[in-house]
N, C-alpha and C positions, 0 to 999 in steps of 0.2 A: 185571276182579272179579268175583269168583262172591261169595255170602251177601247176607243182607241185616240192614238193623237194624230197631231199633222207634221210632216217632214217634208221639208222645203227641197226643191230638186237639186237648191244652188251650194247644199251640204256637203258637196264635194267639192266646191273651189274654194273653201276653207285652210287652213293649215289642221285645223283636229281632225278634218276625214283624213291623215295621214299619221297619227295616233292612234292605234290601234287599243290599245287597255282604254286613254281617256274618252276616247270615240264610244266606245261598247261601255266604259261605267255611264256615262251622260246618258245615253239612248236607254241603260237600267233603271237610270233614276228619274229620267221622264217619265215610263209608263208607268213605273212602282209610286210616283208622286202621288199625294193623297189629290181627288178632285172637289173637295169642300171643305168648307171649315167646321172645325168642330169635334172633328174625329177621333177617337183615345185610341191610342198605341202603347201597351203597357202602362197606363196611367199617366200618360203625357198627351198633352191635347195638340194638335196638328192643325194648321190652317193648308188652304189651297197650297199646292206646291211645292209638300213638305215632306220627305219620309226619313222613316230613321229605323237605322241597321247597323248594326255590331263591321267593324273591318272581318272581323273571322268568317263572319256570312259573308261578304261581299267576297271574301275569296273562295267559298262555296259557287255563290250564284254566277260569278265572271269563268268558270271553270270550260275546259274546251278539249275538244277530242283533235290528236294527232297522230294521223295511222292509225293505228287499233288500239295506243293507248289513252287514256285521260289525263290532263294535266292540271295544274291550278297556278295563277300568279300568286306571288308570296305576298303580304302585307304590307313590305316597304315598297310595293312597285302599287300597288291600290293605292299608299298616301302620297306617291308622287305625284300621281293621276288625279287624284284628290285637288292637289296645290296646284296643279296646273290647270283645272276648271276652276278653281280659287281667283287663279291670277288671269284667267280670262272671261271674270264677271259675269261665268255661268250659274257656278252656286257658292253657296254661305255653308260654312258648317260650324256646328256647334257641339260642344262635348256634352251628352247627359249620362245619369245613372246607367241605363240603359240600353244607349249604344251614342254613336253619333245622328247630330238632327239635319240632312241635307234642306237644305231650302234652296231651289229652284229659283233663277232672277230671270225677270222679263220673259217668260220662256211664253206668254202668253203672243207678245213679242215678233218673239223667232216664228212662231211657228204662223204668223201672219206674211211679217214682212220678208222673214228670210234671213239665213246667217249672214249672207256679204250685206246686207243692208245693215245689218246691228254689226257687225264688226268695224264693217269700213262704209259708212254713210256717202251713198253715189252723189254727185253736184246733179241737180234737176234743173236744168235750165226751161227755156221757153223752146218750142222747136216750133214747127212752120203745120201747121193743121194741115192736112192734105185734101184733096179737093171731095167733093160731093160724091164721085164718079169711081176715083181711086178708092171713096173708102166701103164705097157698096163692093166695087170687084173684087175687094179684098174677105170682105165677110162671107159672101159667096163660093169664094176659093176655100176658105178657111172651114165651111158646112160638108162641103163636097169633099175636103181628103179626112174630115173627121168620121164621115158615113164610111169612107174608104176603109180607111183604119179600124171603124168598131168591125164591120166585115170582116176582114182580115181576121182580128181576135175572135170574133164567134167562130171561126171554122176550123181555127185552129185548137181552141182549148174548150168545143164543144166536145165530151167526154162521151164514148159510147154508152153501150148500158153495161157490161159487162165489167168495166172500167169504174161504173160508179157504183155497181153493187160490192165490190170489194174495197172501194172506201168509204161506202158507209161499215162494210162487217168490219174494218178497221180501228176506223171511228168507234165503234162501238166496244170492242174489247177492248181497248188502251181506258175507255171510260168505265166499262166497270173495273178493267183493273186496278184504276186508277181510286175507285170507290174502295174497293177488298182492301188496299194498303190504308188511305187514310184512317178507315173502321178499324182494322187493327191496330194500328199506333195510335190513334184517340188522341192527339196530339194538336189540335187545329190542321187547315187544309194547305199550308205553305206547301208548296215542292219547289227543291231546290234543281236546278237542273241537271243534276246529277241522277236526282231522283226521275225527271222527266225523261232521259235518256234510258236509264232501265227500265222504264216502264214499257217505250217504242222497243226497246229489243224483245222483250217477254212476249209482248201483242203480237211479235210478227215470226211469234216460233211455230214452229207445224204442230201443235198442239190443241184438240177442242178448248175454246173457254171454259168448259166446266172442269175440264181437270185442273185449268192453271189453278182456277179461286179454290179447288179446293184442297190441292199442294200446298198453297200460302197459307190456308187453315191449319195442316197438320206441320206446315214448319215454324209457324206462329205457336202451335202447343207444346212440342219438340221443345223448343225456345222457352219456352215460360216453364215447364217441368226443369229440367238445367237452371236459370236464371227466374225466380218466380218473380221477384224485386223489377226486371228489367221491360225493355219494352227493344222493340225492333225496330229502329229510326230511319233507317235508310233502305230504299227499294232494289237497292245493288245488293242486299244479302239475299230477299227473294230469290232473284235472278241467279245469282250465282248458285244458290241452294236448287230449283228449278233446274236448271242447268245437266244439275248436278245427276240428278232424278230422272232427267229426260236420256242423257248416255248411258246410264245403269241400265234403263228400259231397252234401248237399243242394244248393249252389250251383253244381252243372257241370251247364247244360242243352246240350242240342244245338243246334250251329251251324247256321243256317238258309240252307239248299241256296242256293246261288247261281244268281241268275234266267238261262235263254237264251237268248242270243237273239230267238228264234224266240218263247218266254214271253211277252218283253218288249214284240213287235210286235203280239203276240195281245191285250194286256193296253193297249195305249193304242187301240187300235183300240175296243175296248169301251169305254175313255173316250171317245172320239172326240176324241184329238187327233191321229190318223191318219186320212185321208179318204184 
């Protein structure tokens, strides 16, 4: 999904910041909500700021990593988080035949004025206007500080040629693997967090991209032979199968040559066993 949303700096100053699941859920809804009226999803027309999703899918969307394992929140945890967002006047919910319809409330106002102003409007009294000289001095100081900050950021973030090439290669591998997975799945372009994590892990394997794509084709063909009416819906299935193939290819060792009779006699004589 393309595009971007604004997130005010004061988001860390409200109690929502301290509630992990509601905060992640709100960010998910904020980034997934439709940007225009009239978009149809499963036969339901959506308005700007709406998103329709089943709770079972939200469980997958909000999956997370802990150590080397992957975990998911329970449906009850997700529902309690939804209730908290409703109480905070951030969203409204409506049940439909194809899932729960989430509507973001005043998201434009929050992105413009910030979370603090939205939850707790501050008193804006009259303040003494600064003198002309003080105002000019502050502008000059701010401009000078901004120039220094930009210079430092450029020096730190400017990658070298090897880093650029490596990043481009990883991006190209990830894109190619994603396209092949969606092509084989043939069921929309949506990717869960679990799918994206598996794609990233496969892209990082020390295997030529062409081999990975061919392996995915072979894995799909083998699966279709066993289950003609089924399809592979999870990239994690491909990841596990590819890792297994890779381990098998590395585990192949040359069989030791069988010792001949003459070699054995010579070895025993050297060991002093034969006189």
